[in-house]
C-alpha positions in Angstrom: 0.0 0.1 0.3 1.1 3.4 -0.9 1.1 6.7 1.4 -1.3 8.0 -0.4 -3.5 5.3 -0.2 -2.9 4.6 3.7 -3.1 8.7 4.6 -7.2 8.3 2.5 -8.1 5.1 4.2 -6.8 6.8 7.6 -8.8 10.4 6.9 -12.1 8.0 6.1 -11.2 6.3 9.8 -10.9 9.6 11.5 -14.1 11.1 10.2 -15.5 7.9 11.5 -13.9 8.5 15.0 -14.9 12.2 15.0 -18.4 11.2 14.6 -18.7 8.8 17.2 -16.8 11.7 19.6 -19.6 13.9 18.5 -22.5 11.6 19.7 -20.8 11.3 23.0 -20.8 14.8 22.9 -24.6 15.1 22.2 -24.8 12.7 24.8 -22.9 14.8 27.5 -24.6 17.9 27.0 -27.7 15.9 28.2 -25.9 15.4 31.5 -25.7 18.0 34.0 -23.9 18.9 37.5 -20.5 17.9 38.4 -20.4 15.0 36.6 -21.2 17.1 33.1 -18.0 19.3 34.3 -16.2 16.1 34.5 -17.2 14.7 31.4 -16.7 17.9 28.9 -12.8 18.2 30.6 -12.7 14.3 29.4 -14.3 15.2 25.9 -11.3 18.0 25.4 -8.8 14.8 25.2 -10.8 13.2 23.2 -10.7 16.3 20.7 -6.8 16.8 21.5 -6.3 13.2 20.3 -7.8 13.7 17.1 -6.1 17.0 16.0 -3.1 15.3 17.0 -4.0 12.6 14.7 -5.1 14.4 11.6 -2.2 16.6 12.1 0.1 13.5 11.9 -2.0 11.6 9.3 -1.6 15.9 7.0 2.2 15.6 7.4 2.4 12.3 6.3 0.2 12.7 3.1 2.4 15.6 2.4 5.6 14.2 3.1 5.1 11.4 1.1 8.5 9.5 2.2 9.6 6.3 0.4 10.0 4.8 4.1 7.4 5.7 6.0 6.6 2.8 8.4 7.4 4.6 11.5 5.2 7.3 10.6 2.1 4.6 10.0 3.2 2.8 13.3 2.9 6.3 15.2 -0.5 7.0 13.7 -1.5 3.6 14.1 -0.5 3.7 17.7 -2.4 7.3 18.3 -5.4 5.9 16.6 -5.6 2.9 18.7 -5.5 5.3 22.0 -8.4 7.0 20.2 -10.5 4.1 19.8 -10.0 2.7 23.5 -10.9 6.0 25.0 -14.3 5.9 22.8 -14.9 2.6 23.4 -14.8 3.2 27.3 -17.6 6.3 26.6 -19.4 4.1 24.9 -19.8 1.2 27.2 -19.6 3.2 30.5 -21.1 6.8 29.5 -23.3 6.5 26.7 -26.1 4.8 26.6 -26.6 5.6 29.7 -26.7 9.6 28.8 -28.6 9.1 25.4 -31.4 7.5 27.3 -31.9 10.5 29.9 
């Protein structure tokens, strides 16, 4: 797979993750009090991870190096961190918030 194909696929995945974070944001908006404040702070972390992942992907797409295995590994690791955090939200918070 060449770098442009990888970057295109990664951008699609990033957009999908952004949509999941948007769903979480909508659910958090329905919560109240201290829980909402804590959840909003945690959402900032998700946004930061998405921004960082997007920047890494865009940088790789612009550079288009012959050997990009290190960059790919770093992007995949950051994506895994983001997915893990989103999955925790989905399992622990989102289901309960949506019903409120």
